[in-house]
C-alpha positions in Angstrom: 0.0 0.0 0.0 1.0 3.6 -0.5 1.4 4.9 3.0 1.8 8.5 2.0 -1.6 8.5 0.3 -3.5 6.0 2.4 -2.7 6.9 6.0 -3.1 9.9 8.2 -1.3 9.9 11.6 -2.8 11.6 14.6 -0.6 12.1 17.7 -2.3 12.8 21.0 -0.5 15.6 22.7 -2.0 14.7 26.1 -3.8 16.6 28.7 -2.3 18.7 31.5 0.4 16.1 32.1 -0.2 16.3 35.8 1.7 13.0 36.5 4.8 14.5 34.9 4.6 17.8 36.9 6.8 19.8 37.4 8.3 18.9 34.1 5.1 20.0 32.5 4.7 23.2 34.5 5.7 25.3 31.4 5.4 22.8 28.6 3.1 20.1 27.3 4.1 16.5 27.5 5.3 16.0 23.9 7.7 18.9 24.4 9.5 17.4 27.4 13.2 16.9 26.6 14.5 13.4 26.2 17.9 11.6 26.0 20.0 14.8 26.0 18.9 16.3 22.7 15.4 15.1 21.7 11.8 15.8 22.7 9.2 13.2 23.5 7.3 14.1 20.3 10.2 13.2 18.2 9.6 9.5 18.8 6.1 9.1 17.2 7.0 11.6 14.4 10.2 9.7 13.6 8.4 6.4 13.6 5.9 7.9 11.2 8.6 9.2 8.8 10.5 5.9 8.9 7.2 4.2 8.1 6.7 6.4 5.0 3.8 8.3 6.7 4.4 12.0 6.2 1.0 13.6 6.9 0.9 14.0 10.7 -1.5 15.9 12.9 -0.5 16.7 16.5 -3.4 17.5 18.9 -2.5 19.7 21.9 -4.1 22.2 24.2 -1.8 23.0 27.2 1.5 25.1 27.1 2.0 24.6 23.4 4.5 27.5 22.8 7.8 25.4 23.1 6.2 22.6 21.1 5.3 25.0 18.3 8.8 26.3 18.2 10.3 22.8 18.1 8.0 21.5 15.3 8.5 24.7 13.2 12.3 24.5 13.6 12.6 20.8 13.0 10.2 19.2 10.5 10.5 20.7 7.0 9.2 18.5 4.2 9.8 18.5 0.5 6.9 20.6 -1.0 6.4 18.1 -3.8 5.8 15.2 -1.3 2.8 16.7 0.4 4.2 16.0 3.9 3.6 18.1 7.0 3.4 18.0 10.8 0.4 20.2 11.6 -0.4 21.2 15.2 -4.1 21.4 16.0 -4.7 23.1 19.4 -8.1 23.2 21.1 -10.1 26.0 19.7 -13.4 27.7 20.3 -16.1 27.0 17.6 -19.8 27.5 17.2 -20.3 24.0 18.5 -17.9 24.0 21.5 -16.1 26.5 23.6 -14.3 24.2 26.1 -11.2 22.1 26.2 -10.7 18.6 24.7 -12.5 16.3 27.1 -10.4 13.2 26.2 -8.6 11.4 23.4 -11.8 10.6 21.4 -13.2 14.1 21.9 -10.0 15.6 20.6 -10.1 13.5 17.4 -13.9 14.2 17.0 -13.4 17.9 17.0 -10.7 17.7 14.3 -12.3 15.3 11.9 -13.2 18.4 9.8 -9.5 19.1 9.3 -8.8 15.5 8.1 -11.5 15.4 5.5 -9.6 17.5 3.0 -6.8 14.9 2.8 -7.4 11.7 0.9 -6.9 8.7 3.2 -8.3 5.3 4.0 -6.8 4.7 7.4 -6.2 6.8 10.5 -3.3 5.9 12.8 -3.8 7.2 16.3 -0.7 7.5 18.5 0.4 8.6 21.9 2.8 11.5 22.3 4.6 10.3 25.5 6.0 6.8 24.7 9.4 5.6 23.8 9.5 2.8 21.2 10.5 2.1 17.6 7.8 0.6 15.4 7.3 0.1 11.7 3.7 1.2 11.2 3.7 -0.3 7.8 3.4 -3.8 9.4 0.4 -2.9 11.6 -1.4 -1.3 8.6 -0.6 -4.3 6.4 -2.0 -6.7 9.0 -5.0 -4.5 9.4 -5.8 -4.7 5.7 -5.0 -8.4 5.3 -7.2 -9.3 8.2 -10.0 -7.1 7.0 -10.3 -5.5 10.4 -12.2 -2.3 11.2 -9.9 -1.4 14.1 -6.5 -2.8 14.9 -4.9 -2.2 18.3 -1.2 -2.5 19.0 -0.6 -4.7 22.0 2.4 -5.8 23.9 2.7 -9.1 25.7 3.2 -8.8 29.5 3.8 -11.6 32.0 0.8 -12.2 34.2 2.9 -11.1 37.2 3.4 -7.6 35.7 0.0 -6.6 34.2 -1.2 -4.5 37.2 -2.5 -1.2 36.0 -2.7 -2.1 32.3 -5.6 -2.4 30.0 -5.9 -6.0 28.9 -7.5 -7.8 26.0 -8.5 -11.4 25.2 -7.8 -12.5 21.7 -8.7 -15.6 19.6 -6.1 -17.6 17.8 -6.4 -15.3 14.7 -5.8 -12.2 17.0 -9.4 -11.1 16.8 -10.2 -9.3 20.1 -13.0 -10.9 22.0 -12.8 -9.2 25.4 -11.5 -6.0 27.2 -10.7 -5.4 30.8 -9.6 -2.0 32.1 -6.8 -2.5 34.7 -8.3 -5.6 36.2 -7.1 -6.6 39.7 -9.0 -9.9 40.3 -6.5 -12.8 39.6 -9.3 -14.9 38.2 -10.2 -12.2 35.6 -6.5 -11.8 34.7 -6.1 -15.5 34.3 -9.1 -15.6 32.0 -7.4 -13.0 29.7 -4.1 -15.0 29.2 -3.0 -15.9 25.7 -4.0 -19.3 24.3 -1.2 -21.8 23.9 -1.3 -21.3 20.1 -0.8 -17.6 20.4 1.7 -18.0 23.2 3.8 -20.3 21.1 4.2 -17.6 18.4 5.9 -15.1 20.8 9.5 -14.4 20.0 10.6 -14.6 23.6 8.8 -17.2 25.6 10.0 -17.2 29.2 7.8 -20.0 30.4 5.3 -17.6 32.2 1.8 -17.0 30.8 1.2 -13.7 29.1 -1.6 -11.2 28.6 -1.8 -8.6 25.8 -1.8 -5.0 27.1 -3.0 -2.1 24.9 -0.3 0.3 23.8 -2.8 3.1 23.0 -1.9 2.8 19.3 -4.9 2.3 17.0 -5.5 1.9 13.3 -9.1 2.8 12.2 -10.8 2.5 8.9 -11.8 6.1 8.0 -15.5 5.6 8.0 -15.4 3.3 11.1 -13.7 6.1 13.0 -16.2 8.7 11.9 -19.2 6.5 12.8 -17.6 5.6 16.2 -17.4 9.3 17.1 -21.0 10.1 16.4 -21.7 10.3 20.1 -20.5 12.1 23.2 -17.9 9.5 24.3 -14.7 11.1 25.3 -12.0 8.4 25.5 -10.8 5.7 23.1 -9.5 3.2 25.6 -12.3 3.4 28.1 -15.4 4.0 25.9 -14.9 4.0 22.1 -13.0 0.7 21.8 -15.1 -1.3 24.3 -18.3 0.1 22.6 -17.2 -1.3 19.2 -16.6 -4.8 20.6 -19.1 -7.2 19.0 -20.2 -4.6 16.5 -17.0 -4.3 14.4 -14.0 -6.5 13.8 -11.3 -5.6 16.3 -7.9 -7.2 16.0 -4.6 -7.1 17.9 -1.2 -6.4 16.5 1.4 -8.1 18.7 4.5 -5.9 19.2 7.4 -7.4 21.1 10.0 -4.6 20.9 11.0 -2.2 23.6 8.1 0.1 24.8 8.0 2.5 27.7 5.1 4.7 28.7 6.7 7.9 30.0 3.7 9.1 32.0 5.3 9.8 35.4 8.4 11.5 36.8 9.8 8.2 37.9 9.3 6.6 34.5 10.9 9.6 32.8 13.8 9.5 35.1 14.5 5.8 34.9 14.0 5.7 31.1 16.5 8.5 30.6 19.2 7.0 32.9 18.8 3.6 31.2 20.1 5.2 28.0 23.5 5.7 29.7 23.9 1.9 30.3 26.3 -0.1 28.1 23.5 -1.8 26.3 20.5 0.4 26.7 17.0 -1.1 26.0 16.3 1.6 23.4 19.0 2.2 20.7 19.2 5.7 19.5 22.2 4.6 17.3 20.0 2.6 14.9 20.5 4.4 11.6 18.1 2.0 9.9 15.3 3.9 11.7 16.8 7.1 13.1 15.1 9.4 15.6 15.0 12.9 14.2 15.1 16.2 16.0 16.1 19.8 15.6 19.6 20.4 14.0 21.0 23.2 16.2 24.5 23.5 14.8 26.1 23.5 18.2 29.8 23.0 18.9 31.1 19.6 20.1 31.0 19.2 23.9 34.2 20.2 25.8 35.3 17.8 28.7 38.2 19.0 30.8 39.6 16.4 33.3 36.2 14.7 33.7 35.8 11.3 35.4 32.9 9.6 33.6 31.2 6.4 34.6 28.5 5.9 32.0 27.0 9.1 30.6 25.1 10.6 27.7 26.3 14.2 27.0 24.5 16.5 24.6 26.1 18.9 22.1 27.6 22.2 23.2 28.2 21.1 26.8 31.1 22.3 29.0 32.1 20.0 31.9 35.2 20.8 33.9 37.2 18.7 36.5 34.1 16.9 37.7 32.7 13.4 38.2 29.7 12.0 36.4 28.2 8.6 37.3 25.2 7.3 35.2 24.1 10.7 34.0 22.2 12.1 31.0 23.2 15.7 30.2 21.3 17.8 27.7 22.5 20.4 25.2 24.5 23.3 26.5 24.9 21.7 29.9 27.5 23.3 32.2 29.1 21.6 35.3 31.7 23.5 37.3 34.9 22.3 39.0 34.9 19.7 41.7 31.2 18.7 41.3 29.8 15.2 41.5 26.7 14.1 39.7 25.3 10.6 40.4 22.2 9.4 38.7 21.3 12.8 37.3 19.2 13.8 34.3 20.2 17.4 33.4 18.3 19.0 30.5 20.8 21.8 29.8 20.0 25.2 28.5 18.1 27.0 25.7 21.0 29.5 25.1 24.5 30.5 26.1 24.6 33.3 28.6 26.9 36.2 27.6 29.9 36.8 29.8 28.8 40.3 30.7 25.4 39.0 31.8 27.0 36.3 33.9 29.1 39.0 35.6 26.1 41.2 36.2 24.2 38.2 37.7 27.2 37.3 39.9 27.3 40.8 41.3 23.7 40.3 42.5 24.4 36.8 43.9 22.7 35.0 41.0 24.6 31.9 39.8 25.1 31.2 36.1 23.0 28.6 34.3 24.0 25.1 35.0 25.7 23.5 38.0 28.3 25.5 39.9 31.6 24.3 41.6 31.9 21.7 44.3 28.3 20.5 44.1 27.1 17.0 45.1 23.8 16.1 43.3 22.2 12.6 43.6 19.0 11.1 42.1 17.9 14.4 40.5 16.3 15.9 37.4 17.6 19.4 36.6 15.3 21.1 34.1 16.4 23.6 31.5 17.9 26.9 32.4 18.2 26.1 36.1 20.9 27.9 38.1 22.6 25.9 40.8 25.2 27.8 42.8 28.5 26.6 44.3 28.6 24.1 47.1 25.0 22.9 46.6 24.1 19.4 47.9 20.8 17.9 46.6 19.4 14.4 47.3 15.9 13.0 47.9 17.3 10.3 50.2 15.2 10.0 53.4 12.7 12.7 52.3 9.1 12.5 51.4 7.5 13.9 48.2 6.6 17.5 48.4 7.8 21.1 47.9 11.1 22.2 49.4 13.1 25.5 49.6 14.0 27.5 46.5 11.4 25.9 44.3 12.9 22.4 44.5 10.3 19.6 44.4 10.5 15.8 45.2 8.1 13.7 43.1 8.0 9.9 42.9 11.1 9.8 45.0 13.0 11.9 42.5 14.3 15.4 43.4 13.5 17.9 40.6 14.9 21.4 40.1 12.2 22.9 37.8 12.9 25.0 34.7 14.6 28.3 35.4 14.7 27.8 39.2 17.6 29.4 41.1 19.2 27.3 43.9 21.6 29.7 45.8 25.2 28.7 46.7 25.5 26.6 49.8 21.9 25.2 49.7 21.5 21.7 51.2 18.4 19.7 50.5 
């Protein structure tokens, strides 16, 4: 099939992103920095481009300014190919004056924008997941099986399915039952894969598996329009279960790496895993690259740095310090004698001129980045944060909550929010 003419991709930009707060205090979820130089939204967009899908709509409504800038500065398509990444923010109309009420409501309100583009299938994606998928395969299975809706699903061992939406499938992967985050062991057991489907899994560890929805859907165009002729607001909780028994629903089994980055803890651990010798997600796969903005930054400068597993973004300056399992974003600065252990540092949006640094120093305001002789553990340092000399930060032994100088502990991770100033000598 011709993916560029047959498929439209719709990426859900998410709601308020409250579970990722304070990383979403000034930006929407898709704009949250990832892996030193990327944004979360680069993942689904790159998967689309690598799958020959170049007509992409991004639905957002909260704190969209930084996302707009990133999209406009990054994704420029050949005018003869008809490709685009179009941001559709919630807007007031004659029919509605409120925000998107859910994933289904967001798509419903934008169907009018999709109509002017020829397409047979609509691919609906999440904007806050880390994975690499060839969408051509799920679309090909969808057509071959003559399905009305196909849902990407990942096998999880029965012991790890808590909090996941599960589905029961027949041997031909037709979906016969849904259960939203079941807790009853008997219900979970009834949703396990049949021996025939289990035998087809690439990695069979001997434990029974269930199929969990990834929140990735392929809809036939008319089926989607008909399914949204109501007031239902959410795909996973309402639309999909409502189609069960009325339309042919199938599962597409995906066995690659997939991580839902919906919480501060998940974001933190997913980033740090990228510094491991064999990370679960490979950003170095040139067969299916992850794209992002080309900033033309200088190479990073490391002066007498002791590094024990780290990812360091372009244009960083690290001097006479120690890094242990860290991910540092673009334009990161770490001063002399500092020790960063399990730290995700997002870097800075710009270099501060020397005269401005001197002016700030005269007022007791530290420069952007991490100052000298700092000890920082288990921490996320958001963009443009200023941490003075001799600062000690760690969430060890502390409960979640707000601390001095705007510092927050969330999900057991200490977070220095975007633009926050932590004065010299601070100990948290």
